[in-house]
N, C-alpha and C positions, 0 to 999 in steps of 0.2 A: 603869725598870727592868733588874738587870741582864741584861745581856747582848742589849738590846734592837738596838743599835745605837751610843751618843750618842760611842763616840771612830770612832768612823768617819764618822762624821756632819761631825766638826771638821776631817778631813782632808781630805772631802770640798770643804768651803768655802775650808778654804784655798788644792787645787790652783783650785778658780774663780774664786778674787783672783787666781792667778798669770797667768790665763790669761785677763784682764780679765774674764770674764766672769760675767752674772748669774746670780744660785742661789736653784733652785726659787720660783721667783716674786718673789724679794726681787733689786730693779733692784742692777746695781753701779756706784756713783755713783762711785768712784776710780782707774778703770782698774786693768789688771796692778801686781798688788801684795804687797808681801810677808807674813809671816803668821810668827808663833813658836806652837808648838806644846809646849806642857809635857803629859806624861802621867803621873803618878803609878805610876800601876801597870803599862804596857807596857814594856815592855825596848825598846831604840832598835832593837834588830834588829826585833823584834812590826812597831815602829811604820813604820819602813823596808817591810817586806815590804808590807803593809798600803797604802801610798802607792804601788808600783811595781804593785798589783795592780789600788789607784781607776784610776791613768794607763792603763793595760791595758784598763781595760773604758771609759774614757771616750774610748781610742783615742788619745790624746797621749803624749812622749815621753817621760818618767820626766829626761830631760836636760832637757826645757825646763824644766822644773815646779822641779827640783830647786834651783837657786842664788833662790829665792823665800822656802822653807821651813825654817825652822830646827828640828829636832826637840832636844828634853831631854827626859830622862826620871828619872823618882826611882828607878828600880833598876841597882842595877851593873852595868858590860859586864862579863860576866867574859871576853870575847877583849880584850880594853881594860886589862882588869884597873883601872880606874877608877872611882868611889862615884857611884850615883846624888845625884844634884842632891834635898836634901828643901826644897820649897819651902811655907817656914809664915813666912806671914806676920801673923797671928794668933797670939799666943801665951797663954797664962791659963788659967784656967779663969772660976770668977767677975767677976773685975775683968781683961778680956782689957786686953791690949799690941799697940801694933805694932811689929812684929819689922823697924827701919829698917831694919837689914843686908841682911836679903831684902826689900823693899820696891822700898830702892833699887835694886839690885842686877836686878832687872824693869825700872825702868821707865830704866835705863838701855839694856841689852838690846832693847829697844820704841821706847825715845826715834830710831832712825832713823827719819828721814823717809820713807823707803818700805816700811815697816811700818807696814799697816791693823788689825793685825786679830792677839792675843792669846788660843789656848783654853789652858783651866786646866781640868784634869782627873785628879777629880772635887774637887767641893766642899769634904769633909767631909776629904781633904788639907792645904787651905790650911789648915788652923788647929788647936787644940788648944784650942776652948772646948765647952761641951755644944750639943750641935745644935740646939736644943729651946730656949733661953731666947733667949727672943725680945730681950732688951736685950743680949746676949754676939752675937746673931746680925746686931744692926743695925748693931752695931761692926763687926766683918766687912766687909758689904754697903758702909759706907762706908769702910772701908779700900781694898777693890775702884772704887771710884768715882775714891777718887784718884789711881791709879795708871792711872785707865783715862784721867783728866783730865791729871795731867801726860805721859802718856807720848801721849796723840794717840791715842789708838786705841777700838778697839773691843775688849770684853772678851767674849767667849763660855764658862759656865763650864758644867760640866755635875753635873748636883744626881741624886740616888735620888729615887726616888717613899716615898711608905712602902707599909706592906704592902697587899697588894689589902685590900677589905674590900667586901664582897655590898653591891651592890646600886650603890656607886661607880669612878662613871664616869673613868677614868686619862685618855682623848683630850680634848684642849681643855681640862684642868682645874687651872687654875693652886695651887687648892689642894691637888691627891693631893701634892706635894711633899714631902717630909722633912722633921720637926722644924717649929720655927719658920717663921711664915706670916712674921716678916720678909724668908725668902728671894726668896720671889714677887713681896712689895711693894718690894724696894728696888732691883727688874730695869725696866729700861726696857719687853722685852719679853721674854716668854717665851712658847717654844715645847714643847711635850709630844711625844717617842716613843713610843708604845706600838704595839703587836701588834692583828694586830683580831678584833675582839669577837667573840660568835656573832651583832649584830646587823648586823655588817658584813660578817663571810659570807653573809647571807641578804641584804641589799642587791646583795652582786656579783655573787655564784651562786657566792664560794670554793671551790674545789674542794679538800679536805683538804691535797695533796700540795704544791698553793702558797701554802694559807694560811699557813704556817709561815715562809714565805720573805717574807714579805709584813710591812707594817711603816708607819704612817703617822706625819706630821707637821702636829702640828696646831696653832693660834694659838692661845695662852690668854690672854696680855695684851698690849697692844701701845699704849704711852703715843702714841705719835704717828700713830698710824692707827687706820683698821676695821681688824676684822679677818677673814677671808677665809673664807666658805660653806663651803668643800670642805678634804678636806686634802689633801694631800698624799701619794703613794703611793710606796715604794721597797719594790724588791726589794734581797731578798740573793742574790748572784752569788760563787758558787765560783771562783777560778783559780786555775790550775800555776801557780808561777813557774817561771823554771829553775833555780831550785835542787831542783823535788819538790819544794817544801812547799806544800797547799792554803790559798790566802787568801781570805777572805770580803770581798767589796768592795759598795757600795750603786749604783744605777741607779733611775734616776726612771722610772714605770710611767704612762703617760701615757695611758692610755686606761681610766683607771677611769671617771674620768665618762661615758665612748660607754657600756662596757656596764652600769653602770647605767641609764640612761638607757634601751637597748635592751630591758632584762628590765622595765625598768615599761612598753615598749609590748608586752609578751609578754603580759605582767598584764594 
């Protein structure tokens, strides 16, 4: 859902790659590596401040990870007076076409052998198709697969969920994604980010003042392995930067399973 933290998650993954660290239970098999982060909705200043905040929370020097992360924004940079990058990989409606100029530009940028991940956020800004059209979205997913194969990188693509409906759970549910089922069907791995629900609050004895700071990361689909039984819990952390701005970051919460087990013993 909007505002949960999907843009932050891509930056956190990029910092872990830059440091050669495993990421929230996912093993790092490439060592220190570069990332390309494209965000159609956040300015370069916003992305940079978030990156600074993440480094502060992880207690790593910003200067150490900066050379490993290329930030690209879809928003105009007012300070530099430069236009944003509009990355439309697919154009057209009922008859989608691959935008070869944009696709080849992205491939050339990501083809650096040191680049391991390209993060694209959000999916609906990468095309002009009807997001509910399975045929069109299958074409979009095929173009993303083409980029990944040609550049030899992993793609982390952010996607919104549908409007919440009664009784429909978002966490761990690949079918909660917005629009066509072809999006989730075309992905190798699907992860969901969701705020705690009432069931979570009861299971982990969450206080109201901490519940709004927590989000859960669940596996919803994995073509290459088994899904884990437990979510990864993350906490939103506010960081005051050198310029006086309060910026959010994410940190992993390691004691959630212990809290649940202790509560179960008490009951």
